[in-house]
N, C-alpha and C positions, 0 to 999 in steps of 0.2 A: 704604753710605757712598759719596759721590760721589768722583770723581777729584780734585776740588779739595780736599775734606776730607783725603784721603789724603796729598796733597802737603804739607799743613800739619803732618803728624806728623813729629816729629824724634826719632830714637834718640840718647840722650845717655848717656855713662858716669855711673853713680851717683856722687854726691858727698854729703858729710855734710849739705849744705844741703837735700838732698832728703828727709831723714829724716822730717820731720813729714808731708810729702805722701804718702810711702810708707806710713807708719803709718795715715794717714787712709784710704788704699785698703784696707789690711788691715781696718780697722773696718767699711768698707762691705761687705766680703765675709765677715764673721764674724757669726753662725755659719753662714751659708749655704754657704760653701765652705772655711772653715778653722775648726778647733776653737778655742774660747776659750783653752784652755791653750797654744796655739801662739803667742799674742801675744808673750810674753817671748822665745821662741826667735827670732822674726822681728826683734824689736828688737835683740837681741844680734847677730844676723847683720848687720843694717844698721850697727851701731856699729863693726863691723870694717872698714867702708868697702870692701867687696869689689870688686876690680878687674874682675870678670867679671859685674857686675850693671848693668842698664840701666834707664833710665826713658824713657817716651815722653811727649813734650811736644807739646801742641796749644794754640795761642793762649796761650802762656806758662803753661800749667797742666800739671802731671803728671797724666796720665790712665791710665797703666798702668806696670807694672814687671815685670821678670823677670831671671833670671840664666841664664847658660850657661857651665858649667865644662867645660874640656877635660881629659881624662885621656889624654895621648898614649901612655903606656906600654901601654895595652890598646885603644887606638883607640876609646874610649868618650867620650861627652859626657854632660852631665847638665843638665836644666832645673830651675831652682830658683825657688821663690817667685814664680810667675807669677800676676798678677792685674790686673784693669782696673776702672776706676770703674764703678759700677752704671749710670750714665747712658750709658756707651759700650758696654755689653755688647750683643752682637747687631749691632754696627755694622761688624765686620770687623777690629777692632783685634787681637783674639786671633789671627786668621788671619795678620795682619802680623807679630805677635811670633813665631809658629811659623815663618813663612817666614824671618824674620831668623835664628832659631836654626838652622834647616836649612842656611841659607847659611853660617853660622859653622862648622857641622859639616863641610860640604863643603870649605871653605877649609882647615880643620885636618886634613883627610883622616880624619875620624871615620866609623866604620862604623855605630855604634849609639849612640842617645841614650837614656839611662836617665831615667825619669820616675817619681817617687813621687807618685801622684795620690790623691785621695779617691774614694769611690764616686760622688760628685757631679760631679767634674771629669773622671773617666775617659772618659765619652762624648765630651767635647770632643777629647781626645787621640786617641781611636779614629778620629775623622773624618780624621785625618792618617795613619792606618795603624798607630798604636801598638797593640801587642798586650799584653794582660794576662798577667802571669806568676805573680803571687802575690796572694792576698787575705788581709788581716789584719783580722779583726773588731775594731772599736774601736782600730785601729792609730794613729790620730791623737788619740783621745780618745773619750769616751762618744758612741756613735752616729755617729762619724765614722770610717768604715772605710777602711783604706789598701789601695790597689791599686798594686803595682809593675808598671811597664810598660816596654816597649822599642819604640823606633821605629828601624827599619832604614833607613839612608840610602843611597840609590842614588847612583852616581857620575855620573849624568846631570845635566842642567841643572836 
């Protein structure tokens, strides 16, 4: 992705008006990265209009979404429901979402980011240094295995 394309990406707090676009992103990533049975869970999550959920907008289109929840009592954060449009995968948008989440963690003085990944998405998170802690066969649904991971946040830039 060129510098010009990166500049056109805007991180925006999720609003109910983004519901259909986020559900469309889920459909693009199902069943390749999410189990079919997770569809209702994601819809219910969005209907709560979570304050810590973000959409990425490029050329007035939602091209990705993810959440980052802060748990200050134990200095942990959590990445939730991270996904990008199929047409953007491999373009650096995932890296930008992860950097945004890492920056949020640093701002909140979070030491560890918890990630509940699938066996298909775990390699993506591992590229940022996330380590697998637990493997649950069929944890997200039939043939969609859950891998609980943690990313340790350094205090550096």
